[in-house]
mmCIF file as Biopython writes it, N, C-alpha, C and O atoms, coordinates in Angstrom:
data_model
#
loop_
_atom_site.group_PDB
_atom_site.id
_atom_site.type_symbol
_atom_site.label_atom_id
_atom_site.label_alt_id
_atom_site.label_comp_id
_atom_site.label_asym_id
_atom_site.label_entity_id
_atom_site.label_seq_id
_atom_site.pdbx_PDB_ins_code
_atom_site.Cartn_x
_atom_site.Cartn_y
_atom_site.Cartn_z
_atom_site.occupancy
_atom_site.B_iso_or_equiv
_atom_site.auth_seq_id
_atom_site.auth_asym_id
_atom_site.pdbx_PDB_model_num
ATOM 1   N N  . MET A ? 1  ? 13.845  -12.820 -0.011  1.0 0.0 1  A 1 
ATOM 2   C CA . MET A ? 1  ? 14.603  -12.094 -0.710  1.0 0.0 1  A 1 
ATOM 3   C C  . MET A ? 1  ? 13.825  -10.545 -0.430  1.0 0.0 1  A 1 
ATOM 4   O O  . MET A ? 1  ? 12.618  -10.341 -0.560  1.0 0.0 1  A 1 
ATOM 5   N N  . LYS A ? 2  ? 14.780  -9.617  -0.046  1.0 0.0 2  A 1 
ATOM 6   C CA . LYS A ? 2  ? 14.233  -7.917  0.453   1.0 0.0 2  A 1 
ATOM 7   C C  . LYS A ? 2  ? 13.880  -7.266  -0.970  1.0 0.0 2  A 1 
ATOM 8   O O  . LYS A ? 2  ? 14.659  -6.883  -1.843  1.0 0.0 2  A 1 
ATOM 9   N N  . ILE A ? 3  ? 12.354  -7.251  -0.945  1.0 0.0 3  A 1 
ATOM 10  C CA . ILE A ? 3  ? 11.858  -5.869  -1.813  1.0 0.0 3  A 1 
ATOM 11  C C  . ILE A ? 3  ? 11.345  -4.759  -1.553  1.0 0.0 3  A 1 
ATOM 12  O O  . ILE A ? 3  ? 10.793  -4.647  -0.458  1.0 0.0 3  A 1 
ATOM 13  N N  . ASP A ? 4  ? 11.363  -3.874  -2.258  1.0 0.0 4  A 1 
ATOM 14  C CA . ASP A ? 4  ? 10.694  -2.398  -1.922  1.0 0.0 4  A 1 
ATOM 15  C C  . ASP A ? 4  ? 9.474   -2.735  -2.538  1.0 0.0 4  A 1 
ATOM 16  O O  . ASP A ? 4  ? 9.480   -3.267  -3.648  1.0 0.0 4  A 1 
ATOM 17  N N  . LEU A ? 5  ? 8.254   -2.442  -1.842  1.0 0.0 5  A 1 
ATOM 18  C CA . LEU A ? 5  ? 6.953   -2.390  -2.418  1.0 0.0 5  A 1 
ATOM 19  C C  . LEU A ? 5  ? 6.381   -1.044  -2.317  1.0 0.0 5  A 1 
ATOM 20  O O  . LEU A ? 5  ? 6.213   -0.476  -1.238  1.0 0.0 5  A 1 
ATOM 21  N N  . GLN A ? 6  ? 6.085   -0.545  -3.457  1.0 0.0 6  A 1 
ATOM 22  C CA . GLN A ? 6  ? 5.636   0.876   -3.675  1.0 0.0 6  A 1 
ATOM 23  C C  . GLN A ? 6  ? 4.297   0.771   -4.283  1.0 0.0 6  A 1 
ATOM 24  O O  . GLN A ? 6  ? 3.905   -0.128  -5.027  1.0 0.0 6  A 1 
ATOM 25  N N  . ILE A ? 7  ? 3.490   2.050   -3.775  1.0 0.0 7  A 1 
ATOM 26  C CA . ILE A ? 7  ? 2.036   2.091   -4.576  1.0 0.0 7  A 1 
ATOM 27  C C  . ILE A ? 7  ? 2.149   3.508   -4.811  1.0 0.0 7  A 1 
ATOM 28  O O  . ILE A ? 7  ? 2.198   4.399   -3.963  1.0 0.0 7  A 1 
ATOM 29  N N  . THR A ? 8  ? 2.195   3.642   -6.483  1.0 0.0 8  A 1 
ATOM 30  C CA . THR A ? 8  ? 2.163   5.020   -6.875  1.0 0.0 8  A 1 
ATOM 31  C C  . THR A ? 8  ? 0.892   5.308   -7.908  1.0 0.0 8  A 1 
ATOM 32  O O  . THR A ? 8  ? 0.330   4.513   -8.662  1.0 0.0 8  A 1 
ATOM 33  N N  . LYS A ? 9  ? 0.679   6.483   -7.718  1.0 0.0 9  A 1 
ATOM 34  C CA . LYS A ? 9  ? -0.542  7.015   -8.801  1.0 0.0 9  A 1 
ATOM 35  C C  . LYS A ? 9  ? -0.341  8.283   -9.593  1.0 0.0 9  A 1 
ATOM 36  O O  . LYS A ? 9  ? 0.053   9.303   -9.027  1.0 0.0 9  A 1 
ATOM 37  N N  . ASP A ? 10 ? -0.526  8.260   -10.521 1.0 0.0 10 A 1 
ATOM 38  C CA . ASP A ? 10 ? -0.089  9.251   -11.457 1.0 0.0 10 A 1 
ATOM 39  C C  . ASP A ? 10 ? 1.536   10.074  -11.326 1.0 0.0 10 A 1 
ATOM 40  O O  . ASP A ? 10 ? 1.818   11.272  -11.339 1.0 0.0 10 A 1 
ATOM 41  N N  . GLY A ? 11 ? 2.296   8.990   -11.217 1.0 0.0 11 A 1 
ATOM 42  C CA . GLY A ? 11 ? 3.564   9.244   -10.555 1.0 0.0 11 A 1 
ATOM 43  C C  . GLY A ? 11 ? 3.876   9.738   -9.529  1.0 0.0 11 A 1 
ATOM 44  O O  . GLY A ? 11 ? 5.038   10.054  -9.275  1.0 0.0 11 A 1 
ATOM 45  N N  . ASP A ? 12 ? 2.791   9.919   -8.657  1.0 0.0 12 A 1 
ATOM 46  C CA . ASP A ? 12 ? 3.461   10.195  -7.457  1.0 0.0 12 A 1 
ATOM 47  C C  . ASP A ? 12 ? 3.177   8.928   -6.365  1.0 0.0 12 A 1 
ATOM 48  O O  . ASP A ? 12 ? 2.172   8.221   -6.292  1.0 0.0 12 A 1 
ATOM 49  N N  . ALA A ? 13 ? 4.463   8.881   -5.506  1.0 0.0 13 A 1 
ATOM 50  C CA . ALA A ? 13 ? 4.613   7.709   -4.480  1.0 0.0 13 A 1 
ATOM 51  C C  . ALA A ? 13 ? 3.463   7.891   -3.318  1.0 0.0 13 A 1 
ATOM 52  O O  . ALA A ? 13 ? 3.565   8.844   -2.546  1.0 0.0 13 A 1 
ATOM 53  N N  . LEU A ? 14 ? 2.401   6.996   -3.207  1.0 0.0 14 A 1 
ATOM 54  C CA . LEU A ? 14 ? 1.643   7.365   -2.232  1.0 0.0 14 A 1 
ATOM 55  C C  . LEU A ? 14 ? 1.777   6.599   -0.846  1.0 0.0 14 A 1 
ATOM 56  O O  . LEU A ? 14 ? 1.173   6.860   0.194   1.0 0.0 14 A 1 
ATOM 57  N N  . LEU A ? 15 ? 2.974   5.308   -1.136  1.0 0.0 15 A 1 
ATOM 58  C CA . LEU A ? 15 ? 3.445   4.665   0.023   1.0 0.0 15 A 1 
ATOM 59  C C  . LEU A ? 15 ? 4.612   3.855   -0.819  1.0 0.0 15 A 1 
ATOM 60  O O  . LEU A ? 15 ? 4.658   3.565   -2.015  1.0 0.0 15 A 1 
ATOM 61  N N  . ALA A ? 16 ? 5.490   3.614   0.205   1.0 0.0 16 A 1 
ATOM 62  C CA . ALA A ? 16 ? 6.583   2.720   0.027   1.0 0.0 16 A 1 
ATOM 63  C C  . ALA A ? 16 ? 7.041   2.004   1.455   1.0 0.0 16 A 1 
ATOM 64  O O  . ALA A ? 16 ? 6.811   2.469   2.571   1.0 0.0 16 A 1 
ATOM 65  N N  . ASN A ? 17 ? 7.724   0.799   1.173   1.0 0.0 17 A 1 
ATOM 66  C CA . ASN A ? 17 ? 8.358   0.295   2.283   1.0 0.0 17 A 1 
ATOM 67  C C  . ASN A ? 17 ? 9.111   -0.885  1.490   1.0 0.0 17 A 1 
ATOM 68  O O  . ASN A ? 17 ? 8.962   -1.302  0.341   1.0 0.0 17 A 1 
ATOM 69  N N  . THR A ? 18 ? 10.121  -1.331  2.706   1.0 0.0 18 A 1 
ATOM 70  C CA . THR A ? 18 ? 10.767  -2.845  2.335   1.0 0.0 18 A 1 
ATOM 71  C C  . THR A ? 18 ? 10.565  -3.745  3.145   1.0 0.0 18 A 1 
ATOM 72  O O  . THR A ? 18 ? 10.609  -3.614  4.368   1.0 0.0 18 A 1 
ATOM 73  N N  . TYR A ? 19 ? 10.304  -4.825  2.494   1.0 0.0 19 A 1 
ATOM 74  C CA . TYR A ? 19 ? 9.821   -6.179  3.135   1.0 0.0 19 A 1 
ATOM 75  C C  . TYR A ? 19 ? 10.857  -7.235  2.874   1.0 0.0 19 A 1 
ATOM 76  O O  . TYR A ? 19 ? 11.764  -7.128  2.048   1.0 0.0 19 A 1 
ATOM 77  N N  . ASP A ? 20 ? 10.638  -8.250  3.647   1.0 0.0 20 A 1 
ATOM 78  C CA . ASP A ? 20 ? 11.522  -9.432  3.423   1.0 0.0 20 A 1 
ATOM 79  C C  . ASP A ? 20 ? 10.314  -10.492 2.965   1.0 0.0 20 A 1 
ATOM 80  O O  . ASP A ? 20 ? 9.421   -10.835 3.739   1.0 0.0 20 A 1 
ATOM 81  N N  . VAL A ? 21 ? 10.421  -10.938 1.639   1.0 0.0 21 A 1 
ATOM 82  C CA . VAL A ? 21 ? 9.454   -11.628 1.090   1.0 0.0 21 A 1 
ATOM 83  C C  . VAL A ? 21 ? 10.010  -13.349 0.706   1.0 0.0 21 A 1 
ATOM 84  O O  . VAL A ? 21 ? 11.017  -13.544 0.025   1.0 0.0 21 A 1 
ATOM 85  N N  . THR A ? 22 ? 9.364   -14.211 1.137   1.0 0.0 22 A 1 
ATOM 86  C CA . THR A ? 22 ? 9.973   -15.412 0.883   1.0 0.0 22 A 1 
ATOM 87  C C  . THR A ? 22 ? 8.907   -16.204 0.373   1.0 0.0 22 A 1 
ATOM 88  O O  . THR A ? 22 ? 9.298   -17.160 -0.297  1.0 0.0 22 A 1 
ATOM 89  N N  . ASP A ? 23 ? 7.772   -16.097 0.483   1.0 0.0 23 A 1 
ATOM 90  C CA . ASP A ? 23 ? 6.639   -17.165 -0.154  1.0 0.0 23 A 1 
ATOM 91  C C  . ASP A ? 23 ? 5.387   -16.136 -0.382  1.0 0.0 23 A 1 
ATOM 92  O O  . ASP A ? 23 ? 5.506   -14.915 -0.273  1.0 0.0 23 A 1 
ATOM 93  N N  . ALA A ? 24 ? 4.118   -16.839 -0.727  1.0 0.0 24 A 1 
ATOM 94  C CA . ALA A ? 24 ? 3.009   -16.143 -1.194  1.0 0.0 24 A 1 
ATOM 95  C C  . ALA A ? 24 ? 2.139   -15.379 0.154   1.0 0.0 24 A 1 
ATOM 96  O O  . ALA A ? 24 ? 1.289   -14.491 0.089   1.0 0.0 24 A 1 
ATOM 97  N N  . ASP A ? 25 ? 2.593   -15.952 1.144   1.0 0.0 25 A 1 
ATOM 98  C CA . ASP A ? 25 ? 1.913   -15.306 2.456   1.0 0.0 25 A 1 
ATOM 99  C C  . ASP A ? 25 ? 2.876   -14.307 2.854   1.0 0.0 25 A 1 
ATOM 100 O O  . ASP A ? 25 ? 2.185   -13.432 3.376   1.0 0.0 25 A 1 
ATOM 101 N N  . SER A ? 26 ? 4.125   -13.935 2.903   1.0 0.0 26 A 1 
ATOM 102 C CA . SER A ? 26 ? 4.758   -12.724 3.246   1.0 0.0 26 A 1 
ATOM 103 C C  . SER A ? 26 ? 4.515   -11.994 2.146   1.0 0.0 26 A 1 
ATOM 104 O O  . SER A ? 26 ? 4.420   -10.807 2.458   1.0 0.0 26 A 1 
ATOM 105 N N  . PHE A ? 27 ? 4.362   -12.193 0.919   1.0 0.0 27 A 1 
ATOM 106 C CA . PHE A ? 27 ? 3.859   -11.226 -0.071  1.0 0.0 27 A 1 
ATOM 107 C C  . PHE A ? 27 ? 2.747   -10.654 0.087   1.0 0.0 27 A 1 
ATOM 108 O O  . PHE A ? 27 ? 2.643   -9.480  -0.266  1.0 0.0 27 A 1 
ATOM 109 N N  . ALA A ? 28 ? 1.566   -11.388 0.695   1.0 0.0 28 A 1 
ATOM 110 C CA . ALA A ? 28 ? 0.243   -11.013 1.148   1.0 0.0 28 A 1 
ATOM 111 C C  . ALA A ? 28 ? 0.278   -10.155 2.526   1.0 0.0 28 A 1 
ATOM 112 O O  . ALA A ? 28 ? -0.591  -9.318  2.771   1.0 0.0 28 A 1 
ATOM 113 N N  . ASN A ? 29 ? 1.320   -10.423 3.375   1.0 0.0 29 A 1 
ATOM 114 C CA . ASN A ? 29 ? 1.606   -9.667  4.528   1.0 0.0 29 A 1 
ATOM 115 C C  . ASN A ? 29 ? 1.751   -8.206  4.167   1.0 0.0 29 A 1 
ATOM 116 O O  . ASN A ? 29 ? 0.964   -7.314  4.482   1.0 0.0 29 A 1 
ATOM 117 N N  . ALA A ? 30 ? 2.867   -8.079  3.462   1.0 0.0 30 A 1 
ATOM 118 C CA . ALA A ? 30 ? 3.267   -6.929  2.897   1.0 0.0 30 A 1 
ATOM 119 C C  . ALA A ? 30 ? 2.266   -5.968  1.793   1.0 0.0 30 A 1 
ATOM 120 O O  . ALA A ? 30 ? 2.213   -4.742  1.694   1.0 0.0 30 A 1 
ATOM 121 N N  . CYS A ? 31 ? 1.758   -6.686  1.275   1.0 0.0 31 A 1 
ATOM 122 C CA . CYS A ? 31 ? 0.487   -5.863  0.541   1.0 0.0 31 A 1 
ATOM 123 C C  . CYS A ? 31 ? -0.548  -5.589  1.660   1.0 0.0 31 A 1 
ATOM 124 O O  . CYS A ? 31 ? -1.074  -4.484  1.526   1.0 0.0 31 A 1 
ATOM 125 N N  . ALA A ? 32 ? -0.990  -6.313  2.751   1.0 0.0 32 A 1 
ATOM 126 C CA . ALA A ? 32 ? -1.830  -5.919  3.763   1.0 0.0 32 A 1 
ATOM 127 C C  . ALA A ? 32 ? -1.254  -4.998  4.545   1.0 0.0 32 A 1 
ATOM 128 O O  . ALA A ? 32 ? -1.999  -4.296  5.229   1.0 0.0 32 A 1 
ATOM 129 N N  . ASP A ? 33 ? 0.147   -4.811  4.611   1.0 0.0 33 A 1 
ATOM 130 C CA . ASP A ? 33 ? 0.617   -3.672  5.420   1.0 0.0 33 A 1 
ATOM 131 C C  . ASP A ? 33 ? 0.386   -2.099  4.734   1.0 0.0 33 A 1 
ATOM 132 O O  . ASP A ? 33 ? 0.000   -1.012  5.166   1.0 0.0 33 A 1 
ATOM 133 N N  . LEU A ? 34 ? 0.771   -2.540  3.645   1.0 0.0 34 A 1 
ATOM 134 C CA . LEU A ? 34 ? 0.337   -1.030  2.621   1.0 0.0 34 A 1 
ATOM 135 C C  . LEU A ? 34 ? -1.043  -0.631  2.707   1.0 0.0 34 A 1 
ATOM 136 O O  . LEU A ? 34 ? -1.439  0.527   2.571   1.0 0.0 34 A 1 
ATOM 137 N N  . TRP A ? 35 ? -1.791  -1.688  2.951   1.0 0.0 35 A 1 
ATOM 138 C CA . TRP A ? 35 ? -3.382  -1.412  3.095   1.0 0.0 35 A 1 
ATOM 139 C C  . TRP A ? 35 ? -3.661  -0.775  4.117   1.0 0.0 35 A 1 
ATOM 140 O O  . TRP A ? 35 ? -4.347  0.243   4.028   1.0 0.0 35 A 1 
ATOM 141 N N  . TRP A ? 36 ? -3.177  -1.243  5.360   1.0 0.0 36 A 1 
ATOM 142 C CA . TRP A ? 36 ? -3.402  -0.686  6.613   1.0 0.0 36 A 1 
ATOM 143 C C  . TRP A ? 36 ? -2.869  0.631   6.641   1.0 0.0 36 A 1 
ATOM 144 O O  . TRP A ? 36 ? -3.546  1.587   7.021   1.0 0.0 36 A 1 
ATOM 145 N N  . LYS A ? 37 ? -1.439  0.752   6.175   1.0 0.0 37 A 1 
ATOM 146 C CA . LYS A ? 37 ? -0.885  2.200   6.405   1.0 0.0 37 A 1 
ATOM 147 C C  . LYS A ? 37 ? -1.972  3.252   5.673   1.0 0.0 37 A 1 
ATOM 148 O O  . LYS A ? 37 ? -2.449  4.229   6.250   1.0 0.0 37 A 1 
ATOM 149 N N  . LEU A ? 38 ? -2.317  2.802   4.077   1.0 0.0 38 A 1 
ATOM 150 C CA . LEU A ? 38 ? -3.430  3.879   3.540   1.0 0.0 38 A 1 
ATOM 151 C C  . LEU A ? 38 ? -4.276  4.027   4.188   1.0 0.0 38 A 1 
ATOM 152 O O  . LEU A ? 38 ? -4.630  5.200   4.300   1.0 0.0 38 A 1 
ATOM 153 N N  . LYS A ? 39 ? -5.040  3.017   4.937   1.0 0.0 39 A 1 
ATOM 154 C CA . LYS A ? 39 ? -6.258  3.198   5.926   1.0 0.0 39 A 1 
ATOM 155 C C  . LYS A ? 39 ? -5.845  4.207   6.939   1.0 0.0 39 A 1 
ATOM 156 O O  . LYS A ? 39 ? -6.702  5.039   7.240   1.0 0.0 39 A 1 
ATOM 157 N N  . GLN A ? 40 ? -4.695  4.278   7.510   1.0 0.0 40 A 1 
ATOM 158 C CA . GLN A ? 40 ? -4.568  4.980   8.641   1.0 0.0 40 A 1 
ATOM 159 C C  . GLN A ? 40 ? -4.543  6.486   7.984   1.0 0.0 40 A 1 
ATOM 160 O O  . GLN A ? 40 ? -5.059  7.465   8.522   1.0 0.0 40 A 1 
ATOM 161 N N  . GLN A ? 41 ? -3.899  6.497   6.814   1.0 0.0 41 A 1 
ATOM 162 C CA . GLN A ? 41 ? -3.759  7.850   6.203   1.0 0.0 41 A 1 
ATOM 163 C C  . GLN A ? 41 ? -5.117  8.251   5.914   1.0 0.0 41 A 1 
ATOM 164 O O  . GLN A ? 41 ? -5.345  9.440   6.137   1.0 0.0 41 A 1 
ATOM 165 N N  . THR A ? 42 ? -6.050  7.574   5.485   1.0 0.0 42 A 1 
ATOM 166 C CA . THR A ? 42 ? -7.451  7.839   5.143   1.0 0.0 42 A 1 
ATOM 167 C C  . THR A ? 42 ? -8.208  8.407   6.284   1.0 0.0 42 A 1 
ATOM 168 O O  . THR A ? 42 ? -8.847  9.453   6.175   1.0 0.0 42 A 1 
ATOM 169 N N  . ALA A ? 43 ? -8.131  7.674   7.446   1.0 0.0 43 A 1 
ATOM 170 C CA . ALA A ? 43 ? -8.466  7.966   8.981   1.0 0.0 43 A 1 
ATOM 171 C C  . ALA A ? 43 ? -8.123  9.559   9.200   1.0 0.0 43 A 1 
ATOM 172 O O  . ALA A ? 43 ? -8.881  10.421  9.647   1.0 0.0 43 A 1 
ATOM 173 N N  . ARG A ? 44 ? -6.951  9.684   8.817   1.0 0.0 44 A 1 
ATOM 174 C CA . ARG A ? 44 ? -6.394  11.115  9.418   1.0 0.0 44 A 1 
ATOM 175 C C  . ARG A ? 44 ? -6.995  11.943  8.281   1.0 0.0 44 A 1 
ATOM 176 O O  . ARG A ? 44 ? -7.657  12.846  8.792   1.0 0.0 44 A 1 
ATOM 177 N N  . THR A ? 45 ? -7.023  11.988  7.273   1.0 0.0 45 A 1 
ATOM 178 C CA . THR A ? 45 ? -7.511  13.020  6.190   1.0 0.0 45 A 1 
ATOM 179 C C  . THR A ? 45 ? -9.090  12.874  5.986   1.0 0.0 45 A 1 
ATOM 180 O O  . THR A ? 45 ? -9.774  13.846  5.664   1.0 0.0 45 A 1 
ATOM 181 N N  . LEU A ? 46 ? -9.609  11.643  6.185   1.0 0.0 46 A 1 
ATOM 182 C CA . LEU A ? 46 ? -11.346 11.943  6.347   1.0 0.0 46 A 1 
ATOM 183 C C  . LEU A ? 46 ? -11.829 11.191  7.292   1.0 0.0 46 A 1 
ATOM 184 O O  . LEU A ? 46 ? -12.152 10.013  7.142   1.0 0.0 46 A 1 
ATOM 185 N N  . PRO A ? 47 ? -11.927 11.988  8.574   1.0 0.0 47 A 1 
ATOM 186 C CA . PRO A ? 47 ? -12.432 11.476  9.582   1.0 0.0 47 A 1 
ATOM 187 C C  . PRO A ? 47 ? -13.922 10.975  9.626   1.0 0.0 47 A 1 
ATOM 188 O O  . PRO A ? 47 ? -14.763 11.860  9.473   1.0 0.0 47 A 1 
ATOM 189 N N  . GLY A ? 48 ? -14.282 9.964   9.772   1.0 0.0 48 A 1 
ATOM 190 C CA . GLY A ? 48 ? -15.572 9.499   10.195  1.0 0.0 48 A 1 
ATOM 191 C C  . GLY A ? 48 ? -15.942 8.973   8.520   1.0 0.0 48 A 1 
ATOM 192 O O  . GLY A ? 48 ? -17.142 8.866   8.268   1.0 0.0 48 A 1 
ATOM 193 N N  . ALA A ? 49 ? -15.041 8.680   7.499   1.0 0.0 49 A 1 
ATOM 194 C CA . ALA A ? 49 ? -15.198 8.014   6.210   1.0 0.0 49 A 1 
ATOM 195 C C  . ALA A ? 49 ? -15.217 6.635   6.494   1.0 0.0 49 A 1 
ATOM 196 O O  . ALA A ? 49 ? -14.741 6.196   7.541   1.0 0.0 49 A 1 
ATOM 197 N N  . ASP A ? 50 ? -15.834 5.786   5.469   1.0 0.0 50 A 1 
ATOM 198 C CA . ASP A ? 50 ? -15.767 4.492   5.350   1.0 0.0 50 A 1 
ATOM 199 C C  . ASP A ? 50 ? -14.369 4.186   4.895   1.0 0.0 50 A 1 
ATOM 200 O O  . ASP A ? 50 ? -14.050 4.275   3.710   1.0 0.0 50 A 1 
ATOM 201 N N  . LEU A ? 51 ? -13.584 3.847   5.790   1.0 0.0 51 A 1 
ATOM 202 C CA . LEU A ? 51 ? -11.944 3.849   5.360   1.0 0.0 51 A 1 
ATOM 203 C C  . LEU A ? 51 ? -11.713 2.661   4.351   1.0 0.0 51 A 1 
ATOM 204 O O  . LEU A ? 51 ? -10.892 2.833   3.450   1.0 0.0 51 A 1 
ATOM 205 N N  . ASP A ? 52 ? -12.352 1.530   4.444   1.0 0.0 52 A 1 
ATOM 206 C CA . ASP A ? 52 ? -12.119 0.545   3.423   1.0 0.0 52 A 1 
ATOM 207 C C  . ASP A ? 52 ? -12.512 1.249   1.984   1.0 0.0 52 A 1 
ATOM 208 O O  . ASP A ? 52 ? -11.776 1.238   0.997   1.0 0.0 52 A 1 
ATOM 209 N N  . ARG A ? 53 ? -13.563 1.745   2.040   1.0 0.0 53 A 1 
ATOM 210 C CA . ARG A ? 53 ? -13.912 2.601   0.521   1.0 0.0 53 A 1 
ATOM 211 C C  . ARG A ? 53 ? -12.677 3.744   0.292   1.0 0.0 53 A 1 
ATOM 212 O O  . ARG A ? 53 ? -12.092 3.876   -0.782  1.0 0.0 53 A 1 
ATOM 213 N N  . GLY A ? 54 ? -12.432 4.434   1.344   1.0 0.0 54 A 1 
ATOM 214 C CA . GLY A ? 54 ? -11.706 5.628   0.968   1.0 0.0 54 A 1 
ATOM 215 C C  . GLY A ? 54 ? -10.091 4.860   0.730   1.0 0.0 54 A 1 
ATOM 216 O O  . GLY A ? 54 ? -9.216  5.662   0.405   1.0 0.0 54 A 1 
ATOM 217 N N  . VAL A ? 55 ? -9.762  3.751   0.835   1.0 0.0 55 A 1 
ATOM 218 C CA . VAL A ? 55 ? -8.616  2.969   0.630   1.0 0.0 55 A 1 
ATOM 219 C C  . VAL A ? 55 ? -8.452  2.805   -0.979  1.0 0.0 55 A 1 
ATOM 220 O O  . VAL A ? 55 ? -7.553  3.094   -1.769  1.0 0.0 55 A 1 
ATOM 221 N N  . LEU A ? 56 ? -9.832  2.162   -1.110  1.0 0.0 56 A 1 
ATOM 222 C CA . LEU A ? 56 ? -10.243 1.923   -2.686  1.0 0.0 56 A 1 
ATOM 223 C C  . LEU A ? 56 ? -10.275 3.021   -3.472  1.0 0.0 56 A 1 
ATOM 224 O O  . LEU A ? 56 ? -9.970  3.055   -4.664  1.0 0.0 56 A 1 
ATOM 225 N N  . ASP A ? 57 ? -10.720 4.101   -2.664  1.0 0.0 57 A 1 
ATOM 226 C CA . ASP A ? 57 ? -10.501 5.452   -3.685  1.0 0.0 57 A 1 
ATOM 227 C C  . ASP A ? 57 ? -9.052  5.743   -4.041  1.0 0.0 57 A 1 
ATOM 228 O O  . ASP A ? 57 ? -8.658  6.078   -5.158  1.0 0.0 57 A 1 
ATOM 229 N N  . HIS A ? 58 ? -8.398  5.594   -3.082  1.0 0.0 58 A 1 
ATOM 230 C CA . HIS A ? 58 ? -7.033  5.902   -3.211  1.0 0.0 58 A 1 
ATOM 231 C C  . HIS A ? 58 ? -6.316  5.043   -4.164  1.0 0.0 58 A 1 
ATOM 232 O O  . HIS A ? 58 ? -5.367  5.610   -4.705  1.0 0.0 58 A 1 
ATOM 233 N N  . LEU A ? 59 ? -6.512  3.883   -4.494  1.0 0.0 59 A 1 
ATOM 234 C CA . LEU A ? 59 ? -6.042  2.851   -5.072  1.0 0.0 59 A 1 
ATOM 235 C C  . LEU A ? 59 ? -6.563  2.706   -6.432  1.0 0.0 59 A 1 
ATOM 236 O O  . LEU A ? 59 ? -6.017  1.900   -7.186  1.0 0.0 59 A 1 
ATOM 237 N N  . ALA A ? 60 ? -7.623  3.443   -6.849  1.0 0.0 60 A 1 
ATOM 238 C CA . ALA A ? 60 ? -8.119  3.489   -8.105  1.0 0.0 60 A 1 
ATOM 239 C C  . ALA A ? 60 ? -7.132  4.295   -9.278  1.0 0.0 60 A 1 
ATOM 240 O O  . ALA A ? 60 ? -6.799  5.476   -9.377  1.0 0.0 60 A 1 
ATOM 241 N N  . GLY A ? 61 ? -6.871  3.247   -9.999  1.0 0.0 61 A 1 
ATOM 242 C CA . GLY A ? 61 ? -5.884  3.946   -10.921 1.0 0.0 61 A 1 
ATOM 243 C C  . GLY A ? 61 ? -4.296  3.907   -10.489 1.0 0.0 61 A 1 
ATOM 244 O O  . GLY A ? 61 ? -3.446  4.337   -11.268 1.0 0.0 61 A 1 
ATOM 245 N N  . ALA A ? 62 ? -4.000  3.449   -9.397  1.0 0.0 62 A 1 
ATOM 246 C CA . ALA A ? 62 ? -2.821  3.136   -8.706  1.0 0.0 62 A 1 
ATOM 247 C C  . ALA A ? 62 ? -1.985  2.062   -9.466  1.0 0.0 62 A 1 
ATOM 248 O O  . ALA A ? 62 ? -2.421  1.413   -10.417 1.0 0.0 62 A 1 
ATOM 249 N N  . GLN A ? 63 ? -0.819  1.956   -8.975  1.0 0.0 63 A 1 
ATOM 250 C CA . GLN A ? 63 ? 0.162   1.034   -9.531  1.0 0.0 63 A 1 
ATOM 251 C C  . GLN A ? 63 ? 1.212   0.417   -8.284  1.0 0.0 63 A 1 
ATOM 252 O O  . GLN A ? 63 ? 1.736   1.130   -7.429  1.0 0.0 63 A 1 
ATOM 253 N N  . LEU A ? 64 ? 1.338   -0.684  -8.369  1.0 0.0 64 A 1 
ATOM 254 C CA . LEU A ? 64 ? 2.083   -1.477  -7.601  1.0 0.0 64 A 1 
ATOM 255 C C  . LEU A ? 64 ? 3.265   -1.848  -8.149  1.0 0.0 64 A 1 
ATOM 256 O O  . LEU A ? 64 ? 3.281   -2.522  -9.179  1.0 0.0 64 A 1 
ATOM 257 N N  . ASN A ? 65 ? 4.478   -1.422  -7.480  1.0 0.0 65 A 1 
ATOM 258 C CA . ASN A ? 65 ? 5.899   -1.517  -8.132  1.0 0.0 65 A 1 
ATOM 259 C C  . ASN A ? 65 ? 6.507   -2.633  -7.247  1.0 0.0 65 A 1 
ATOM 260 O O  . ASN A ? 65 ? 6.135   -2.700  -6.075  1.0 0.0 65 A 1 
ATOM 261 N N  . LEU A ? 66 ? 7.291   -3.393  -7.659  1.0 0.0 66 A 1 
ATOM 262 C CA . LEU A ? 66 ? 8.061   -4.187  -6.722  1.0 0.0 66 A 1 
ATOM 263 C C  . LEU A ? 66 ? 9.443   -4.168  -7.094  1.0 0.0 66 A 1 
ATOM 264 O O  . LEU A ? 66 ? 9.712   -4.666  -8.187  1.0 0.0 66 A 1 
ATOM 265 N N  . ILE A ? 67 ? 10.522  -3.618  -6.294  1.0 0.0 67 A 1 
ATOM 266 C CA . ILE A ? 67 ? 11.952  -3.613  -6.890  1.0 0.0 67 A 1 
ATOM 267 C C  . ILE A ? 67 ? 12.646  -4.600  -5.762  1.0 0.0 67 A 1 
ATOM 268 O O  . ILE A ? 67 ? 12.559  -4.689  -4.538  1.0 0.0 67 A 1 
ATOM 269 N N  . ARG A ? 68 ? 13.336  -5.257  -6.733  1.0 0.0 68 A 1 
ATOM 270 C CA . ARG A ? 68 ? 14.009  -6.241  -5.954  1.0 0.0 68 A 1 
ATOM 271 C C  . ARG A ? 68 ? 15.264  -5.794  -5.514  1.0 0.0 68 A 1 
ATOM 272 O O  . ARG A ? 68 ? 16.058  -5.314  -6.323  1.0 0.0 68 A 1 
ATOM 273 N N  . LEU A ? 69 ? 15.627  -5.935  -3.897  1.0 0.0 69 A 1 
ATOM 274 C CA . LEU A ? 69 ? 16.946  -5.287  -3.409  1.0 0.0 69 A 1 
ATOM 275 C C  . LEU A ? 69 ? 18.016  -6.338  -3.365  1.0 0.0 69 A 1 
ATOM 276 O O  . LEU A ? 69 ? 19.155  -6.045  -3.003  1.0 0.0 69 A 1 
#
């Protein structure tokens, strides 16, 4: 099934993308892809930062929204 996976925080979209999800592995891969994209954003905005911690800071208080397409 095709889904739109979104990460929002305080009503603002941090990231969104469409994925084909067929099982737990493909859903995990979709979530990992969003993590990687947030990590890349963190690298651009906070050079030299602990990137994984920066992603966790972005995700604190965020929501993961799944919309079936």
